[in-house]
C-alpha positions in Angstrom: 8.3 -27.4 -99.9 10.3 -24.6 -98.4 8.9 -21.1 -98.7 8.7 -18.0 -96.6 5.3 -18.9 -95.0 6.5 -22.4 -94.0 9.7 -21.4 -92.2 9.6 -21.8 -88.5 12.2 -21.0 -85.8 14.2 -23.8 -84.3 12.8 -25.2 -81.1 14.2 -23.3 -78.0 15.9 -20.6 -80.1 13.5 -17.9 -79.0 12.2 -17.2 -75.5 9.0 -15.3 -74.7 9.7 -11.9 -73.3 8.6 -11.0 -69.8 5.7 -8.5 -70.1 5.7 -6.7 -66.9 2.9 -4.6 -65.4 0.0 -6.0 -67.6 -2.3 -7.0 -64.8 -2.5 -9.8 -62.3 -3.6 -12.4 -64.8 -0.2 -12.1 -66.6 1.6 -13.2 -63.4 3.6 -10.0 -63.3 1.0 -7.5 -62.1 0.7 -5.4 -59.0 4.4 -4.8 -58.1 5.6 -5.9 -61.6 8.5 -8.0 -60.3 10.0 -5.1 -58.4 9.1 -6.1 -54.9 7.4 -3.6 -52.5 9.3 -0.5 -51.4 12.8 0.9 -51.7 14.9 2.5 -54.3 14.8 -0.4 -56.6 11.1 -0.3 -56.8 10.9 3.3 -57.8 10.9 4.6 -61.4 13.7 6.7 -62.7 16.5 4.8 -61.0 19.1 3.8 -63.5 19.9 0.1 -63.8 23.6 0.9 -63.4 23.0 2.3 -60.0 21.0 -0.7 -59.0 23.6 -3.2 -60.3 26.4 -1.4 -58.4 28.2 -0.4 -61.6 28.1 3.3 -61.1 31.3 3.2 -58.9 33.0 1.1 -61.6 32.0 3.6 -64.3 33.4 6.5 -62.3 36.7 4.8 -61.7 37.4 4.4 -65.4 39.0 7.5 -66.9 37.2 9.3 -69.7 38.9 9.1 -73.0 40.0 12.6 -73.9 40.6 14.2 -77.2 39.9 12.6 -80.6 41.5 10.3 -83.1 42.3 11.8 -86.4 40.9 10.2 -89.6 44.1 11.2 -91.5 46.8 8.5 -91.2 50.1 9.5 -89.6 53.2 9.7 -91.8 55.7 6.9 -91.6 59.1 8.5 -91.0 62.2 7.6 -92.8 65.5 9.4 -92.2 68.1 10.4 -94.8 70.6 8.3 -93.0 68.7 5.1 -93.7 68.3 6.1 -97.4 72.1 6.6 -97.6 72.8 3.1 -96.2 70.0 1.2 -98.0 69.9 2.7 -101.5 72.5 3.0 -104.3 72.9 5.6 -107.0 70.2 5.7 -109.6 67.6 3.8 -107.6 64.0 5.1 -107.0 62.7 5.7 -103.5 59.0 5.1 -103.3 56.7 3.5 -100.7 56.9 0.1 -102.4 60.7 0.0 -102.4 60.9 1.2 -98.8 58.4 -1.6 -97.8 60.4 -4.2 -99.7 63.5 -3.3 -97.8 61.6 -3.3 -94.5 62.2 0.3 -93.7 58.4 1.0 -93.3 55.7 -1.4 -92.2 53.1 -0.5 -94.9 53.3 0.8 -98.4 49.7 2.1 -98.3 50.2 4.7 -95.5 52.0 8.0 -96.4 55.7 8.3 -96.0 57.8 11.4 -95.1 61.5 11.8 -95.3 63.2 13.7 -92.5 66.7 14.5 -91.4 69.4 17.1 -91.3 72.2 14.8 -92.6 73.6 15.1 -96.1 72.1 13.0 -98.9 75.1 11.3 -100.3 73.3 9.0 -102.8 71.7 10.2 -106.0 68.2 8.7 -105.9 64.9 9.5 -107.4 61.9 10.1 -105.1 58.3 9.2 -106.1 55.2 9.6 -104.1 56.9 10.6 -100.9 56.6 13.7 -98.7 59.7 15.5 -97.6 60.8 18.1 -95.0 62.0 21.5 -96.2 65.6 20.6 -95.5 65.5 17.5 -97.6 63.8 19.4 -100.5 66.6 22.0 -100.3 69.3 19.2 -100.6 67.6 17.6 -103.7 67.4 21.0 -105.5 
């Protein structure tokens, strides 16, 4: 019968850890697998220095700045709206995504541009620049 007290690990799935510095009877006493003298045998020396990785770490540039949690706006110009929409249609993230003008309907959309808006369309759930807002009013 299978129960919590009868479950065993698969054979070979776990390995006994090397317990270092627990006396000579353990097989890893005296020098504790560090050898005799030298930098490697001392305490306080980082493993990275010993493995020769410090030089590699210093060569990699630090990543500067930060990445914002707010998603960036997907930009659509008035020119593309004039060419892809007809009078009376609604412009929202879903319709823009269907017409392949933006990659995702989930991320925010902003309409930019200094051109004239020649088509009479309705905007829903979209941010706009001040110049575009002025044209719609």
